[in-house]
Every structure is written in structure tokens, then in C-alpha cells.
C-alpha distance (Angstrom), angle and dihedral (degrees) to the residues before:
residue distance angle dihedral
M1 . . .
G2 3.81 . .
R3 3.81 124.9 .
R4 3.79 115.3 -85.7
R5 3.81 132.1 -137.8
G6 3.77 119.5 -172.4
G7 3.81 90.5 -8.5
E8 3.81 93.7 -56.8
S9 3.76 126.2 106.3
I10 3.82 113.8 -116.0
V11 3.81 94.0 -177.0
P12 3.81 117.8 53.8
D13 3.80 118.3 -122.8
A14 3.78 110.6 -95.7
E15 3.77 116.7 -111.8
F16 3.78 113.6 -138.4
R17 3.79 114.8 -111.9
S18 3.79 129.0 173.0
Y19 3.77 126.2 -137.5
Y20 3.82 105.2 -65.9
G21 3.81 87.1 -17.7
R22 3.79 91.6 -75.8
Q23 3.80 127.4 147.9
I24 3.78 116.4 -97.2
I25 3.81 94.5 -148.7
K26 3.77 131.9 22.8
T27 3.77 120.3 -99.1
P28 3.83 109.3 -113.4
T29 3.78 111.3 -97.0
W30 3.81 92.3 -143.5
K31 3.77 110.4 128.6
V32 3.80 134.7 -125.0
P33 3.00 127.0 -96.1
D34 3.81 93.4 11.2
V35 3.80 100.9 67.3
P36 3.82 98.7 36.7
A37 3.81 87.1 49.9
Y38 3.80 89.9 48.4
L39 3.82 90.7 51.8
F40 3.80 92.9 47.5
L41 3.80 99.4 42.5
G42 3.79 94.4 46.3
G43 3.78 92.0 53.8
L44 3.80 92.1 46.1
A45 3.80 90.4 50.1
G46 3.79 93.9 50.7
A47 3.80 96.5 47.9
S48 3.82 91.1 44.0
A49 3.81 91.0 53.3
T50 3.79 90.8 53.4
M51 3.80 90.1 49.0
A52 3.81 91.1 49.4
A53 3.80 93.4 49.4
L54 3.81 92.4 50.3
A55 3.80 91.0 45.3
D56 3.80 89.3 52.9
L57 3.80 92.1 51.1
T58 3.83 92.2 48.7
G59 3.81 98.1 44.7
R60 3.81 102.8 -106.7
P61 3.82 104.4 137.4
R62 3.83 98.1 175.6
L63 3.80 92.5 50.2
R64 3.81 89.9 45.1
A65 3.79 91.1 52.4
A66 3.80 92.9 48.4
G67 3.80 91.3 49.1
R68 3.79 94.6 47.6
L69 3.79 93.3 48.8
A70 3.81 92.4 46.6
A71 3.81 91.1 48.0
A72 3.80 93.9 50.2
T73 3.80 94.1 43.1
G74 3.80 93.5 46.5
A75 3.79 93.8 46.4
G76 3.80 93.8 46.9
A77 3.79 92.8 46.7
S78 3.80 91.9 47.6
V79 3.81 90.0 53.9
V80 3.81 89.4 50.8
A81 3.81 91.2 49.5
L82 3.80 91.5 48.8
I83 3.80 93.4 48.4
H84 3.79 91.0 47.8
D85 3.80 89.8 53.0
L86 3.81 91.1 48.3
G87 3.79 90.8 50.4
R88 3.80 99.2 -134.9
P89 3.83 132.3 46.9
A90 3.80 89.3 -132.6
R91 3.80 90.4 67.7
F92 3.79 90.9 61.2
L93 3.80 90.6 48.7
H94 3.80 90.2 49.8
M95 3.81 89.5 59.5
L96 3.81 88.4 60.6
R97 3.79 95.1 55.6
V98 3.81 93.0 83.4
F99 3.79 131.2 26.9
K100 3.83 112.5 -141.7
P101 3.81 113.5 -176.2
T102 3.82 90.0 -165.9
S103 3.82 92.8 57.2
P104 3.84 117.4 77.6
L105 3.81 89.0 -162.0
S106 3.80 92.0 55.3
V107 3.80 93.3 44.3
G108 3.80 90.1 46.2
S109 3.79 91.8 52.4
W110 3.78 90.3 51.9
I111 3.80 90.1 49.9
L112 3.79 94.8 46.8
A113 3.81 97.7 47.0
P114 3.84 100.3 53.1
F115 3.79 92.7 35.9
S116 3.80 90.5 55.0
G117 3.81 90.1 50.3
V118 3.80 97.7 51.1
A119 3.82 92.5 39.9
A120 3.81 89.8 53.2
A121 3.81 91.1 48.2
A122 3.81 91.7 51.1
A123 3.81 91.7 48.3
A124 3.81 92.5 47.2
S125 3.79 91.0 52.8
E126 3.81 90.1 47.3
V127 3.80 93.0 52.7
T128 3.80 98.9 41.2
G129 3.80 100.4 32.6
L130 3.81 89.0 -133.3
L131 3.81 124.1 135.9
P132 3.82 95.6 1.9
G133 3.80 91.8 179.0
L134 3.80 92.2 56.3
G135 3.79 89.3 42.9
R136 3.79 91.4 54.0
L137 3.81 92.4 47.3
S138 3.80 90.8 48.9
G139 3.79 90.9 49.0
L140 3.80 92.4 51.0
V141 3.81 92.3 47.4
S142 3.79 91.6 50.0
G143 3.80 88.2 49.3
L144 3.80 90.2 54.8
V145 3.81 92.9 49.3
A146 3.81 91.6 42.6
P147 3.86 99.8 89.8
A148 3.80 90.2 58.2
M149 3.80 90.4 44.9
T150 3.80 89.9 51.5
T151 3.82 97.3 52.3
Y152 3.81 110.1 24.0
T153 3.81 93.0 89.3
A154 3.81 89.0 61.7
V155 3.81 89.2 54.5
L156 3.80 89.2 46.9
L157 3.82 91.1 56.6
A158 3.80 95.4 41.1
D159 3.80 92.1 52.1
T160 3.82 91.0 65.3
A161 3.82 126.4 87.8
V162 3.81 90.7 -113.6
P163 3.84 103.9 121.6
G164 3.80 94.9 -149.0
W165 3.80 88.9 61.2
H166 3.79 103.9 27.6
E167 3.80 95.1 50.7
V168 3.83 90.5 58.4
H169 3.81 97.5 45.5
R170 3.81 93.1 126.5
E171 3.79 97.6 52.1
L172 3.80 103.0 30.9
P173 3.84 96.8 79.8
F174 3.81 89.4 54.4
V175 3.81 91.6 49.2
F176 3.81 90.4 50.6
A177 3.80 92.7 44.6
G178 3.80 93.7 49.9
S179 3.79 92.0 46.0
A180 3.80 91.8 49.0
V181 3.82 93.5 48.9
S182 3.80 93.5 48.2
T183 3.81 91.3 46.4
A184 3.81 93.2 49.4
G185 3.79 90.3 49.3
G186 3.78 90.5 47.4
I187 3.79 94.2 49.8
A188 3.80 89.7 51.0
L189 3.80 90.2 53.3
L190 3.80 88.7 61.4
S191 3.80 93.9 60.3
V192 3.80 112.0 18.3
P193 3.82 121.6 86.6
V194 3.78 110.4 -105.4
G195 3.78 91.8 -120.2
E196 3.81 90.7 64.1
A197 3.80 98.2 33.5
G198 3.81 98.4 82.6
P199 3.83 94.7 108.5
A200 3.82 90.4 47.1
R201 3.81 90.3 53.3
R202 3.80 91.0 50.6
M203 3.80 90.5 47.8
A204 3.79 91.1 50.8
V205 3.80 94.2 51.8
A206 3.82 95.6 41.4
G207 3.80 92.7 46.4
A208 3.79 92.1 48.9
A209 3.81 91.0 50.5
L210 3.80 91.5 49.9
E211 3.79 92.6 47.2
L212 3.80 96.0 47.8
G213 3.80 93.1 44.3
A214 3.81 94.6 47.2
E215 3.80 91.9 46.5
E216 3.80 90.9 51.8
L217 3.81 90.8 51.4
M218 3.80 90.4 44.8
L219 3.80 93.5 57.8
R220 3.80 99.1 33.9
D221 3.81 97.2 77.7
L222 3.79 99.0 21.4
G223 3.78 94.5 103.9
L224 3.79 119.0 -168.7
V225 3.82 94.5 -1.1
A226 3.80 89.5 63.5
E227 3.82 86.2 76.2
A228 3.80 88.8 73.0
Y229 3.81 89.1 59.1
R230 3.80 97.6 42.4
T231 3.80 103.6 43.4
G232 3.79 138.0 55.8
T233 3.78 122.4 3.8
P234 3.83 95.8 -25.3
G235 3.80 90.6 53.2
K236 3.80 93.2 50.8
V237 3.80 93.1 46.2
L238 3.80 94.7 46.5
R239 3.80 92.9 47.5
A240 3.79 89.2 52.0
A241 3.81 90.1 47.2
K242 3.80 91.5 51.2
A243 3.81 91.9 49.2
L244 3.81 91.9 49.0
T245 3.80 92.0 46.7
F246 3.79 91.7 51.4
A247 3.81 92.3 44.8
G248 3.81 91.9 47.3
A249 3.79 93.0 48.9
A250 3.80 92.4 46.7
A251 3.81 92.1 48.5
T252 3.80 90.1 47.6
A253 3.79 91.5 52.0
V254 3.80 93.0 53.8
A255 3.81 99.1 32.9
G256 3.78 96.2 90.4
R257 3.80 105.9 163.7
D258 3.79 95.7 -21.6
R259 3.80 103.3 122.4
R260 3.79 95.0 -163.2
V261 3.80 95.2 52.5
A262 3.80 89.9 46.6
A263 3.80 90.6 52.4
V264 3.81 92.1 50.5
A265 3.80 89.8 48.6
G266 3.79 91.8 50.1
L267 3.79 92.1 49.4
C268 3.81 91.8 50.0
L269 3.78 92.1 50.6
G270 3.80 93.6 46.9
V271 3.81 93.2 51.9
A272 3.81 90.4 43.3
G273 3.81 91.6 54.8
A274 3.79 92.5 53.0
A275 3.81 91.7 45.3
T276 3.80 92.4 50.2
R277 3.79 92.4 55.0
Y278 3.80 92.5 45.7
G279 3.81 93.0 47.4
I280 3.79 93.3 50.2
F281 3.80 91.0 45.9
E282 3.81 91.8 51.3
A283 3.82 92.6 45.2
G284 3.79 88.6 57.0
R285 3.77 92.3 51.0
V286 3.81 91.3 48.8
S287 3.80 90.9 51.3
A288 3.81 91.0 50.4
R289 3.80 93.2 52.9
D290 3.82 95.6 51.9
P291 3.84 111.3 64.2
K292 3.81 93.7 -156.0
Y293 3.81 89.8 73.4
T294 3.80 89.0 58.5
V295 3.81 101.5 40.6
V296 3.81 106.0 34.5
P297 3.85 95.9 56.4
Q298 3.80 89.0 47.0
R299 3.81 90.7 52.5
D300 3.79 90.6 47.7
R301 3.80 91.8 52.4
L302 3.79 91.4 47.5
S303 3.79 91.0 49.2
R304 3.80 91.9 51.2
T305 3.80 91.2 47.7
E306 3.81 92.7 50.7
S307 3.82 93.6 45.4
G308 3.78 91.0 47.8
């Protein structure tokens, strides 16, 4: 802010510029649609596995089947998306050679690999009717691993130097968890008879509420970096995602036993979940390309530390 005389600025506000206009950090090389799909499908798989395990324990076979199939399909597809982004299957296998608790990528790989295995075993038993005991055990194990599967990708993003992701490290896991739960509930509404879909409806509404609330908190105190989420392509995508999430949750709440309304609600929530992941991914890339999102928040923190 320039000095003022008589209430008017006599020195114009300085516009932030980096050294020679260059980026401060590198833009992530992760590809579209591979990584956004990986983020979305992994969350869907985790929340669906939890839904399937609870459905199994409460005697809802159609809901259990839908959850197991969604978990296995989502996990398998997320592995494919990750391998495609890496370029060679061997690179994914290399990440499993060593377990590093301090590396979110290593921990995530060790969550994804066993989860995919037990989710596939549970789905195979569901489809074939073979080895139901092993299928049930696999389903319960995948349900136990599911919370980590649902949220570890948020930790993976937040652990980077990308300001659009790192600055929201506290709220991002809750946004991803809420989005995954609402999406899993919505997907179940597309295939499960309405008489057995009560838990899926409650999941859809609760997940949507968690997602919308956490996203509001995430952006409320984000400061300058919030621009990356509210403008350009990320802003348009995230506004559409929020509208679809709200519409899907509202339709779910009033659907009752109307199969058509439930299907529309499920479709809205599924599209919203994918859009949320893509919007957040793009916001991070935007924040990496513009150096002001890296430097200005750092200067603000330093100023507060020195004044305190």
C-alpha cells in the first residue's frame, strides 16, 4: 500500500512480480485425465467398500453387492489411471519395493495395492457365489482399510509444495472424504432398489453436507490463494460441482421411494464428485504456475511472525 496524503494514495500499490517473471515452483507433471480420475475413483472405491461392509453386517445383500462391485471397479480403474500416468507398470511395482512412513506416495501405494486385492476378492465372490466366507472376510478387511483409501490422496496433494494444495492441508481430507461418501451413496442409488437404499441415501446427504461445509471452511481463510479456486476453469468447474452436489443431496432427501428421482440424484452426485476432484486438481496447477501464490502467502506469514 502506498503512502497517503489527504486520504489519497500518492504511491501506486506495487504489483507482485517474480524474478524475470519466472515460476517459483514447477507445475506438477501429472496428466489429465489420469490423475483426476485416480483421485476420484480411489475415493469412490473406499467409501463404497465401507458401505458394502456395513450393508453386509446389517443384512442388505443388494446394497452389499453394489458396494463391493463399485469398490472393486473403482480401485482397479484407479490403479490403471495411476499406471497410465506413470507410463510403465514397473514404476508402480517399484513403489512397493520399500515402505516409507514419511512418504505419502509410498504409504498411498501400500494402501492402494492391498485394498485393490481384497476389494477384487470380495467382488469376485459376490459375482460367482464361490467362497462366501472368504468373500465376506475380504469385504470386511476392505471396509477397514477404506477410510485411508478415501482420504490418502488428499494428503498426497497437500504434501507437495503446490500452494493451492498445501495451504489447505487441514481441510482437504474432509472435502475428499465428504465427496467420496456422497458419490458412493449416489452411485448406489442408481442400482439398488429403493426399499434397501436407505443407508445409501443417508450417506449421500451426510457426505454432501460434509463436503460443502469443509470446502466453505477451506476457502474462507485461504486469502490470496483462494483466487485459484474461484476464477478461471477451476472456479467454473467447482461452482458446477457445488451446484450438482447441492441438487443431488436435495433430490436424495425428497426422493423417498421414487426410483426416477433417486436415479437423477445419484447421477448428479456422481458427476459432482468427478468435477470436485478435477477442479481441485486444476486449482493446484494454476497456483503453481503463478509465483504470487507461492511468495505472497510466505511474506504474509513472515510479517505476522515478525510483528508477533
